[in-house]
All heavy atoms as a GROMACS GRO file, in nm:
protein
  430
    1MET      N    1   1.759  -2.234   0.112
    1MET     CA    2   1.669  -2.128   0.074
    1MET      C    3   1.570  -2.177  -0.031
    1MET      O    4   1.605  -2.256  -0.117
    1MET     CB    5   1.752  -2.014   0.015
    1MET     CG    6   1.736  -1.886   0.084
    1MET     SD    7   1.842  -1.764   0.004
    1MET     CE    8   1.750  -1.626   0.053
    2ALA      N    9   1.449  -2.126  -0.027
    2ALA     CA   10   1.346  -2.170  -0.120
    2ALA      C   11   1.372  -2.122  -0.262
    2ALA      O   12   1.326  -2.182  -0.358
    2ALA     CB   13   1.210  -2.122  -0.074
    3SER      N   14   1.446  -2.012  -0.278
    3SER     CA   15   1.466  -1.955  -0.411
    3SER      C   16   1.591  -2.008  -0.480
    3SER      O   17   1.624  -1.963  -0.589
    3SER     CB   18   1.474  -1.803  -0.401
    3SER     OG   19   1.585  -1.766  -0.322
    4GLU      N   20   1.661  -2.102  -0.420
    4GLU     CA   21   1.782  -2.155  -0.482
    4GLU      C   22   1.749  -2.226  -0.612
    4GLU      O   23   1.653  -2.301  -0.621
    4GLU     CB   24   1.852  -2.253  -0.387
    4GLU     CG   25   1.922  -2.185  -0.273
    4GLU     CD   26   1.996  -2.283  -0.184
    4GLU    OE1   27   2.039  -2.388  -0.236
    4GLU    OE2   28   2.008  -2.254  -0.065
    5GLY      N   29   1.827  -2.196  -0.715
    5GLY     CA   30   1.808  -2.260  -0.843
    5GLY      C   31   1.703  -2.194  -0.930
    5GLY      O   32   1.683  -2.235  -1.044
    6LYS      N   33   1.636  -2.093  -0.881
    6LYS     CA   34   1.534  -2.024  -0.960
    6LYS      C   35   1.592  -1.896  -1.016
    6LYS      O   36   1.668  -1.826  -0.951
    6LYS     CB   37   1.411  -1.991  -0.875
    6LYS     CG   38   1.336  -2.112  -0.827
    6LYS     CD   39   1.213  -2.070  -0.751
    6LYS     CE   40   1.137  -2.193  -0.701
    6LYS     NZ   41   1.018  -2.153  -0.626
    7GLU      N   42   1.553  -1.866  -1.139
    7GLU     CA   43   1.597  -1.743  -1.202
    7GLU      C   44   1.515  -1.626  -1.149
    7GLU      O   45   1.394  -1.638  -1.132
    7GLU     CB   46   1.579  -1.752  -1.354
    7GLU     CG   47   1.676  -1.846  -1.422
    7GLU     CD   48   1.820  -1.795  -1.417
    7GLU    OE1   49   1.841  -1.675  -1.435
    7GLU    OE2   50   1.908  -1.878  -1.391
    8PRO      N   51   1.578  -1.513  -1.122
    8PRO     CA   52   1.501  -1.396  -1.077
    8PRO      C   53   1.414  -1.340  -1.190
    8PRO      O   54   1.446  -1.354  -1.308
    8PRO     CB   55   1.609  -1.295  -1.037
    8PRO     CG   56   1.730  -1.337  -1.112
    8PRO     CD   57   1.720  -1.486  -1.130
    9ILE      N   58   1.307  -1.279  -1.152
    9ILE     CA   59   1.219  -1.215  -1.250
    9ILE      C   60   1.274  -1.076  -1.275
    9ILE      O   61   1.297  -1.000  -1.182
    9ILE     CB   62   1.074  -1.206  -1.196
    9ILE    CG1   63   1.019  -1.346  -1.173
    9ILE    CG2   64   0.985  -1.127  -1.292
    9ILE    CD1   65   0.887  -1.348  -1.101
   10ARG      N   66   1.297  -1.044  -1.400
   10ARG     CA   67   1.352  -0.914  -1.434
   10ARG      C   68   1.252  -0.837  -1.519
   10ARG      O   69   1.197  -0.890  -1.615
   10ARG     CB   70   1.483  -0.929  -1.509
   10ARG     CG   71   1.588  -1.002  -1.428
   10ARG     CD   72   1.726  -0.975  -1.481
   10ARG     NE   73   1.824  -1.056  -1.415
   10ARG     CZ   74   1.886  -1.022  -1.302
   10ARG    NH1   75   1.859  -0.909  -1.244
   10ARG    NH2   76   1.974  -1.102  -1.248
   11LEU      N   77   1.228  -0.712  -1.481
   11LEU     CA   78   1.137  -0.624  -1.554
   11LEU      C   79   1.208  -0.495  -1.588
   11LEU      O   80   1.291  -0.448  -1.510
   11LEU     CB   81   1.016  -0.588  -1.468
   11LEU     CG   82   0.922  -0.697  -1.422
   11LEU    CD1   83   0.820  -0.641  -1.326
   11LEU    CD2   84   0.853  -0.759  -1.539
   12THR      N   85   1.171  -0.438  -1.700
   12THR     CA   86   1.219  -0.303  -1.729
   12THR      C   87   1.130  -0.206  -1.652
   12THR      O   88   1.022  -0.242  -1.604
   12THR     CB   89   1.211  -0.272  -1.880
   12THR    OG1   90   1.074  -0.271  -1.918
   12THR    CG2   91   1.290  -0.372  -1.962
   13TRP      N   92   1.175  -0.083  -1.640
   13TRP     CA   93   1.096   0.019  -1.570
   13TRP      C   94   0.962   0.038  -1.640
   13TRP      O   95   0.859   0.049  -1.575
   13TRP     CB   96   1.175   0.149  -1.565
   13TRP     CG   97   1.103   0.260  -1.497
   13TRP    CD1   98   1.064   0.377  -1.552
   13TRP    CD2   99   1.060   0.266  -1.360
   13TRP    NE1  100   1.000   0.455  -1.459
   13TRP    CE2  101   0.997   0.390  -1.340
   13TRP    CE3  102   1.070   0.178  -1.252
   13TRP    CZ2  103   0.943   0.428  -1.218
   13TRP    CZ3  104   1.016   0.217  -1.131
   13TRP    CH2  105   0.954   0.340  -1.115
   14ALA      N  106   0.962   0.038  -1.772
   14ALA     CA  107   0.837   0.056  -1.848
   14ALA      C  108   0.741  -0.060  -1.823
   14ALA      O  109   0.620  -0.040  -1.808
   14ALA     CB  110   0.867   0.069  -1.997
   15GLU      N  111   0.792  -0.183  -1.816
   15GLU     CA  112   0.707  -0.299  -1.788
   15GLU      C  113   0.646  -0.288  -1.649
   15GLU      O  114   0.527  -0.318  -1.629
   15GLU     CB  115   0.787  -0.428  -1.798
   15GLU     CG  116   0.827  -0.464  -1.939
   15GLU     CD  117   0.926  -0.580  -1.943
   15GLU    OE1  118   1.005  -0.596  -1.849
   15GLU    OE2  119   0.922  -0.654  -2.043
   16TRP      N  120   0.726  -0.245  -1.552
   16TRP     CA  121   0.677  -0.230  -1.416
   16TRP      C  122   0.567  -0.125  -1.411
   16TRP      O  123   0.463  -0.145  -1.348
   16TRP     CB  124   0.792  -0.193  -1.322
   16TRP     CG  125   0.750  -0.184  -1.179
   16TRP    CD1  126   0.742  -0.287  -1.090
   16TRP    CD2  127   0.705  -0.068  -1.110
   16TRP    NE1  128   0.696  -0.241  -0.969
   16TRP    CE2  129   0.673  -0.106  -0.978
   16TRP    CE3  130   0.690   0.065  -1.145
   16TRP    CZ2  131   0.627  -0.017  -0.883
   16TRP    CZ3  132   0.645   0.154  -1.050
   16TRP    CH2  133   0.613   0.113  -0.921
   17GLN      N  134   0.589  -0.012  -1.480
   17GLN     CA  135   0.489   0.094  -1.481
   17GLN      C  136   0.359   0.049  -1.546
   17GLN      O  137   0.250   0.081  -1.497
   17GLN     CB  138   0.543   0.217  -1.554
   17GLN     CG  139   0.648   0.291  -1.475
   17GLN     CD  140   0.703   0.409  -1.551
   17GLN    OE1  141   0.733   0.400  -1.669
   17GLN    NE2  142   0.718   0.521  -1.482
   18ARG      N  143   0.368  -0.027  -1.654
   18ARG     CA  144   0.247  -0.078  -1.719
   18ARG      C  145   0.172  -0.173  -1.626
   18ARG      O  146   0.049  -0.172  -1.618
   18ARG     CB  147   0.281  -0.148  -1.850
   18ARG     CG  148   0.311  -0.054  -1.964
   18ARG     CD  149   0.315  -0.126  -2.098
   18ARG     NE  150   0.413  -0.233  -2.102
   18ARG     CZ  151   0.540  -0.218  -2.140
   18ARG    NH1  152   0.585  -0.101  -2.177
   18ARG    NH2  153   0.621  -0.322  -2.142
   19GLY      N  154   0.246  -0.255  -1.554
   19GLY     CA  155   0.183  -0.347  -1.459
   19GLY      C  156   0.111  -0.273  -1.347
   19GLY      O  157   0.000  -0.309  -1.309
   20ARG      N  158   0.173  -0.169  -1.294
   20ARG     CA  159   0.111  -0.090  -1.189
   20ARG      C  160  -0.014  -0.020  -1.241
   20ARG      O  161  -0.116  -0.013  -1.172
   20ARG     CB  162   0.209   0.014  -1.132
   20ARG     CG  163   0.325  -0.045  -1.057
   20ARG     CD  164   0.285  -0.129  -0.940
   20ARG     NE  165   0.203  -0.053  -0.847
   20ARG     CZ  166   0.122  -0.106  -0.757
   20ARG    NH1  167   0.112  -0.237  -0.747
   20ARG    NH2  168   0.051  -0.030  -0.677
   21ALA      N  169  -0.006   0.033  -1.364
   21ALA     CA  170  -0.123   0.101  -1.423
   21ALA      C  171  -0.238   0.002  -1.439
   21ALA      O  172  -0.355   0.036  -1.412
   21ALA     CB  173  -0.086   0.163  -1.556
   22ALA      N  174  -0.209  -0.120  -1.481
   22ALA     CA  175  -0.312  -0.221  -1.498
   22ALA      C  176  -0.375  -0.256  -1.363
   22ALA      O  177  -0.498  -0.274  -1.352
   22ALA     CB  178  -0.254  -0.346  -1.563
   23LYS      N  179  -0.293  -0.265  -1.259
   23LYS     CA  180  -0.347  -0.295  -1.125
   23LYS      C  181  -0.436  -0.182  -1.076
   23LYS      O  182  -0.542  -0.206  -1.017
   23LYS     CB  183  -0.232  -0.320  -1.027
   23LYS     CG  184  -0.160  -0.449  -1.052
   23LYS     CD  185  -0.041  -0.465  -0.961
   23LYS     CE  186   0.039  -0.588  -1.000
   23LYS     NZ  187   0.161  -0.601  -0.921
   24ARG      N  188  -0.393  -0.058  -1.096
   24ARG     CA  189  -0.475   0.056  -1.054
   24ARG      C  190  -0.608   0.057  -1.128
   24ARG      O  191  -0.713   0.084  -1.070
   24ARG     CB  192  -0.400   0.188  -1.078
   24ARG     CG  193  -0.299   0.221  -0.971
   24ARG     CD  194  -0.250   0.364  -0.983
   24ARG     NE  195  -0.183   0.389  -1.110
   24ARG     CZ  196  -0.055   0.367  -1.133
   24ARG    NH1  197   0.022   0.319  -1.039
   24ARG    NH2  198  -0.003   0.393  -1.251
   25GLU      N  199  -0.604   0.026  -1.257
   25GLU     CA  200  -0.727   0.023  -1.337
   25GLU      C  201  -0.822  -0.086  -1.287
   25GLU      O  202  -0.942  -0.064  -1.274
   25GLU     CB  203  -0.692   0.000  -1.484
   25GLU     CG  204  -0.811   0.008  -1.576
   25GLU     CD  205  -0.774  -0.014  -1.722
   25GLU    OE1  206  -0.661   0.021  -1.760
   25GLU    OE2  207  -0.857  -0.067  -1.796
   26ALA      N  208  -0.766  -0.204  -1.256
   26ALA     CA  209  -0.850  -0.313  -1.206
   26ALA      C  210  -0.913  -0.277  -1.072
   26ALA      O  211  -1.030  -0.306  -1.047
   26ALA     CB  212  -0.766  -0.440  -1.193
   27LEU      N  213  -0.837  -0.212  -0.984
   27LEU     CA  214  -0.892  -0.170  -0.856
   27LEU      C  215  -1.001  -0.065  -0.875
   27LEU      O  216  -1.104  -0.068  -0.806
   27LEU     CB  217  -0.782  -0.114  -0.766
   27LEU     CG  218  -0.686  -0.217  -0.708
   27LEU    CD1  219  -0.569  -0.148  -0.640
   27LEU    CD2  220  -0.757  -0.309  -0.611
   28ALA      N  221  -0.981   0.028  -0.967
   28ALA     CA  222  -1.080   0.132  -0.993
   28ALA      C  223  -1.211   0.070  -1.044
   28ALA      O  224  -1.320   0.112  -1.005
   28ALA     CB  225  -1.026   0.233  -1.093
   29LYS      N  226  -1.200  -0.032  -1.129
   29LYS     CA  227  -1.321  -0.099  -1.182
   29LYS      C  228  -1.401  -0.164  -1.070
   29LYS      O  229  -1.522  -0.174  -1.078
   29LYS     CB  230  -1.282  -0.204  -1.285
   29LYS     CG  231  -1.243  -0.147  -1.418
   29LYS     CD  232  -1.209  -0.257  -1.516
   29LYS     CE  233  -1.167  -0.202  -1.651
   29LYS     NZ  234  -1.130  -0.308  -1.745
   30LYS      N  235  -1.331  -0.210  -0.965
   30LYS     CA  236  -1.397  -0.275  -0.852
   30LYS      C  237  -1.437  -0.175  -0.743
   30LYS      O  238  -1.490  -0.214  -0.641
   30LYS     CB  239  -1.305  -0.381  -0.792
   30LYS     CG  240  -1.281  -0.497  -0.886
   30LYS     CD  241  -1.190  -0.599  -0.823
   30LYS     CE  242  -1.166  -0.713  -0.920
   30LYS     NZ  243  -1.085  -0.819  -0.860
   31GLY      N  244  -1.409  -0.047  -0.767
   31GLY     CA  245  -1.444   0.055  -0.668
   31GLY      C  246  -1.350   0.060  -0.550
   31GLY      O  247  -1.386   0.106  -0.443
   32LEU      N  248  -1.228   0.012  -0.569
   32LEU     CA  249  -1.132   0.006  -0.460
   32LEU      C  250  -1.012   0.099  -0.482
   32LEU      O  251  -0.904   0.074  -0.431
   32LEU     CB  252  -1.080  -0.138  -0.444
   32LEU     CG  253  -1.187  -0.243  -0.416
   32LEU    CD1  254  -1.129  -0.382  -0.426
   32LEU    CD2  255  -1.249  -0.219  -0.281
   33SER      N  256  -1.034   0.208  -0.553
   33SER     CA  257  -0.922   0.294  -0.588
   33SER      C  258  -0.896   0.405  -0.487
   33SER      O  259  -0.801   0.481  -0.501
   33SER     CB  260  -0.944   0.356  -0.726
   33SER     OG  261  -1.060   0.434  -0.725
   34GLU      N  262  -0.980   0.415  -0.385
   34GLU     CA  263  -0.961   0.519  -0.284
   34GLU      C  264  -0.837   0.487  -0.200
   34GLU      O  265  -0.805   0.371  -0.179
   34GLU     CB  266  -1.084   0.527  -0.193
   34GLU     CG  267  -1.208   0.572  -0.264
   34GLU     CD  268  -1.195   0.712  -0.322
   34GLU    OE1  269  -1.144   0.801  -0.253
   34GLU    OE2  270  -1.236   0.731  -0.436
   35PRO      N  271  -0.771   0.590  -0.149
   35PRO     CA  272  -0.656   0.565  -0.062
   35PRO      C  273  -0.698   0.491   0.064
   35PRO      O  274  -0.811   0.507   0.110
   35PRO     CB  275  -0.604   0.704  -0.026
   35PRO     CG  276  -0.680   0.800  -0.108
   35PRO     CD  277  -0.797   0.730  -0.170
   36CYS      N  278  -0.609   0.412   0.117
   36CYS     CA  279  -0.645   0.337   0.237
   36CYS      C  280  -0.644   0.428   0.360
   36CYS      O  281  -0.582   0.534   0.361
   36CYS     CB  282  -0.550   0.219   0.256
   36CYS     SG  283  -0.386   0.262   0.309
   37ARG      N  284  -0.710   0.384   0.461
   37ARG     CA  285  -0.725   0.463   0.583
   37ARG      C  286  -0.589   0.490   0.647
   37ARG      O  287  -0.565   0.598   0.700
   37ARG     CB  288  -0.815   0.387   0.680
   37ARG     CG  289  -0.848   0.459   0.806
   37ARG     CD  290  -0.954   0.384   0.883
   37ARG     NE  291  -0.925   0.243   0.892
   37ARG     CZ  292  -0.881   0.184   1.003
   37ARG    NH1  293  -0.864   0.250   1.111
   37ARG    NH2  294  -0.857   0.055   1.004
   38ARG      N  295  -0.499   0.394   0.644
   38ARG     CA  296  -0.368   0.411   0.706
   38ARG      C  297  -0.290   0.526   0.645
   38ARG      O  298  -0.227   0.603   0.715
   38ARG     CB  299  -0.285   0.285   0.691
   38ARG     CG  300  -0.312   0.183   0.792
   38ARG     CD  301  -0.212   0.072   0.773
   38ARG     NE  302  -0.217  -0.018   0.884
   38ARG     CZ  303  -0.161  -0.134   0.885
   38ARG    NH1  304  -0.092  -0.175   0.781
   38ARG    NH2  305  -0.169  -0.212   0.989
   39SER      N  306  -0.291   0.536   0.514
   39SER     CA  307  -0.209   0.637   0.447
   39SER      C  308  -0.272   0.775   0.451
   39SER      O  309  -0.207   0.872   0.417
   39SER     CB  310  -0.181   0.596   0.302
   39SER     OG  311  -0.301   0.592   0.230
   40THR      N  312  -0.397   0.786   0.492
   40THR     CA  313  -0.464   0.916   0.493
   40THR      C  314  -0.499   0.962   0.634
   40THR      O  315  -0.579   1.052   0.650
   40THR     CB  316  -0.592   0.910   0.408
   40THR    OG1  317  -0.678   0.810   0.462
   40THR    CG2  318  -0.563   0.881   0.263
   41ALA      N  319  -0.437   0.902   0.735
   41ALA     CA  320  -0.468   0.939   0.872
   41ALA      C  321  -0.432   1.086   0.896
   41ALA      O  322  -0.328   1.134   0.853
   41ALA     CB  323  -0.392   0.851   0.970
   42LYS      N  324  -0.520   1.156   0.964
   42LYS     CA  325  -0.500   1.297   0.993
   42LYS      C  326  -0.409   1.312   1.116
   42LYS      O  327  -0.424   1.238   1.213
   42LYS     CB  328  -0.634   1.364   1.020
   42LYS     CG  329  -0.737   1.345   0.912
   42LYS     CD  330  -0.722   1.452   0.806
   42LYS     CE  331  -0.832   1.451   0.704
   42LYS     NZ  332  -0.837   1.346   0.613
   43PRO      N  333  -0.316   1.405   1.113
   43PRO     CA  334  -0.226   1.423   1.229
   43PRO      C  335  -0.302   1.452   1.359
   43PRO      O  336  -0.265   1.401   1.464
   43PRO     CB  337  -0.140   1.543   1.189
   43PRO     CG  338  -0.144   1.544   1.040
   43PRO     CD  339  -0.279   1.491   1.002
   44ALA      N  340  -0.410   1.530   1.351
   44ALA     CA  341  -0.486   1.561   1.473
   44ALA      C  342  -0.553   1.435   1.529
   44ALA      O  343  -0.555   1.414   1.651
   44ALA     CB  344  -0.590   1.668   1.443
   45ALA      N  345  -0.606   1.353   1.442
   45ALA     CA  346  -0.670   1.229   1.486
   45ALA      C  347  -0.567   1.135   1.548
   45ALA      O  348  -0.594   1.069   1.649
   45ALA     CB  349  -0.741   1.162   1.370
   46ARG      N  350  -0.450   1.131   1.489
   46ARG     CA  351  -0.344   1.046   1.543
   46ARG      C  352  -0.301   1.095   1.681
   46ARG      O  353  -0.282   1.017   1.773
   46ARG     CB  354  -0.225   1.045   1.447
   46ARG     CG  355  -0.119   0.946   1.487
   46ARG     CD  356  -0.023   0.925   1.371
   46ARG     NE  357   0.058   0.811   1.400
   46ARG     CZ  358   0.182   0.820   1.451
   46ARG    NH1  359   0.236   0.936   1.475
   46ARG    NH2  360   0.252   0.711   1.476
   47ALA      N  361  -0.287   1.227   1.695
   47ALA     CA  362  -0.248   1.283   1.825
   47ALA      C  363  -0.354   1.255   1.931
   47ALA      O  364  -0.321   1.221   2.045
   47ALA     CB  365  -0.227   1.434   1.811
   48ALA      N  366  -0.482   1.264   1.893
   48ALA     CA  367  -0.590   1.234   1.986
   48ALA      C  368  -0.586   1.086   2.029
   48ALA      O  369  -0.605   1.055   2.146
   48ALA     CB  370  -0.725   1.269   1.924
   49ALA      N  371  -0.560   0.998   1.935
   49ALA     CA  372  -0.553   0.857   1.966
   49ALA      C  373  -0.435   0.827   2.060
   49ALA      O  374  -0.447   0.748   2.154
   49ALA     CB  375  -0.540   0.774   1.839
   50LEU      N  376  -0.324   0.892   2.036
   50LEU     CA  377  -0.208   0.873   2.123
   50LEU      C  378  -0.236   0.927   2.263
   50LEU      O  379  -0.195   0.868   2.363
   50LEU     CB  380  -0.085   0.942   2.062
   50LEU     CG  381  -0.025   0.873   1.940
   50LEU    CD1  382   0.086   0.959   1.880
   50LEU    CD2  383   0.027   0.735   1.976
   51ALA      N  384  -0.307   1.041   2.271
   51ALA     CA  385  -0.341   1.099   2.400
   51ALA      C  386  -0.433   1.005   2.478
   51ALA      O  387  -0.416   0.986   2.599
   51ALA     CB  388  -0.407   1.234   2.381
   52GLN      N  389  -0.529   0.944   2.411
   52GLN     CA  390  -0.620   0.851   2.477
   52GLN      C  391  -0.547   0.728   2.527
   52GLN      O  392  -0.571   0.680   2.636
   52GLN     CB  393  -0.732   0.808   2.382
   52GLN     CG  394  -0.839   0.911   2.366
   52GLN     CD  395  -0.951   0.862   2.276
   52GLN    OE1  396  -0.940   0.760   2.210
   52GLN    NE2  397  -1.062   0.935   2.275
   53SER      N  398  -0.454   0.677   2.448
   53SER     CA  399  -0.379   0.559   2.490
   53SER      C  400  -0.287   0.593   2.605
   53SER      O  401  -0.262   0.508   2.692
   53SER     CB  402  -0.300   0.500   2.373
   53SER     OG  403  -0.201   0.590   2.330
   54ALA      N  404  -0.240   0.718   2.613
   54ALA     CA  405  -0.155   0.759   2.725
   54ALA      C  406  -0.237   0.768   2.855
   54ALA      O  407  -0.187   0.738   2.962
   54ALA     CB  408  -0.090   0.894   2.695
   55LEU      N  409  -0.363   0.807   2.842
   55LEU     CA  410  -0.450   0.816   2.960
   55LEU      C  411  -0.481   0.678   3.017
   55LEU      O  412  -0.495   0.663   3.138
   55LEU     CB  413  -0.581   0.887   2.924
   55LEU     CG  414  -0.572   1.036   2.890
   55LEU    CD1  415  -0.708   1.088   2.846
   55LEU    CD2  416  -0.522   1.114   3.011
   56LYS      N  417  -0.493   0.579   2.928
   56LYS     CA  418  -0.524   0.443   2.972
   56LYS      C  419  -0.405   0.377   3.043
   56LYS      O  420  -0.423   0.291   3.126
   56LYS     CB  421  -0.566   0.357   2.853
   56LYS     CG  422  -0.701   0.397   2.797
   56LYS     CD  423  -0.737   0.311   2.678
   56LYS     CE  424  -0.868   0.353   2.618
   56LYS     NZ  425  -0.903   0.274   2.500
   57ALA      N  426  -0.285   0.418   3.006
   57ALA     CA  427  -0.164   0.355   3.061
   57ALA      C  428  -0.127   0.407   3.197
   57ALA      O  429  -0.176   0.485   3.261
   57ALA     CB  430  -0.046   0.378   2.967
   0.00000   0.00000   0.00000
């Protein structure tokens, strides 16, 4: 295994939360803070896409 002999990285919950907040802030500064298309897909749009793929098959 590639991780043999290496110590695991351990973070407290507070450290993890600070890291996530810093990442969100950096993304917001670059204008990339909007939710991604995958996580905001509309159920109706998904159903329409599935219906179209069923017609092709």
